[in-house]
C-alpha positions in Angstrom: 108.7 157.3 46.3 112.3 158.2 45.4 114.7 155.4 44.7 117.0 156.4 47.5 114.1 156.0 50.0 113.1 152.6 48.5 116.7 151.4 48.8 116.7 152.5 52.4 113.4 150.7 53.1 114.9 147.6 51.7 117.5 147.5 54.4 115.9 145.1 56.8 116.7 143.4 60.1 117.1 140.1 58.4 119.9 139.3 56.0 117.6 136.9 54.1 115.3 139.8 53.2 118.2 142.1 52.3 119.5 139.5 49.9 116.1 139.5 48.1 115.2 143.1 48.2 118.4 145.0 47.4 119.3 143.2 44.1 115.6 143.4 43.0 115.4 147.1 43.5 118.8 147.7 41.8 117.7 145.7 38.8 114.0 146.4 38.4 112.5 149.2 40.4 113.1 152.1 38.0 111.5 150.1 35.1 108.5 149.0 37.1 105.0 150.4 36.5 103.7 152.9 38.9 101.2 150.3 40.2 103.9 147.8 40.8 106.1 150.4 42.5 103.2 151.3 44.8 102.6 147.6 45.7 106.3 147.1 46.4 106.5 150.1 48.7 103.4 149.0 50.6 104.9 145.5 50.9 108.0 147.0 52.4 105.8 148.4 55.2 105.1 144.9 56.5 106.9 143.5 59.5 110.0 141.4 58.9 108.6 138.2 60.4 105.6 138.4 58.0 107.8 139.1 55.0 110.2 136.3 56.0 107.3 133.8 56.3 105.8 134.8 52.9 109.1 134.9 51.0 110.4 131.7 52.4 107.0 130.0 51.7 106.2 129.2 55.3 102.9 131.1 55.0 100.7 132.2 52.1 100.3 136.0 51.9 96.6 136.9 52.2 97.0 140.0 50.0 96.8 139.0 46.3 98.7 142.1 45.1 101.5 141.4 47.7 101.5 137.7 46.7 102.1 138.6 43.0 104.9 141.0 44.0 106.5 138.3 46.1 106.6 136.1 43.0 108.2 138.9 41.0 110.8 139.6 43.7 111.7 135.9 44.1 112.1 135.8 40.3 109.6 133.0 39.7 107.0 133.1 37.0 103.3 133.3 38.2 101.6 129.9 38.2 
């Protein structure tokens, strides 16, 4: 997916998600592997309430690939 479309998809209905996604895409998207790019784009297809719950740690993401990407976006090393 083109970077411009990814940036557009990062514009969410929640400021908390915008603050996470937009800087991450600016800093890391172009240097990510194709596999990571694919996972990130699929993650962006999720609904805002789900994303908010996963990124804020209120719920555990059931998808292991998404869970790993959430760690990357949040800037925390994997455990």
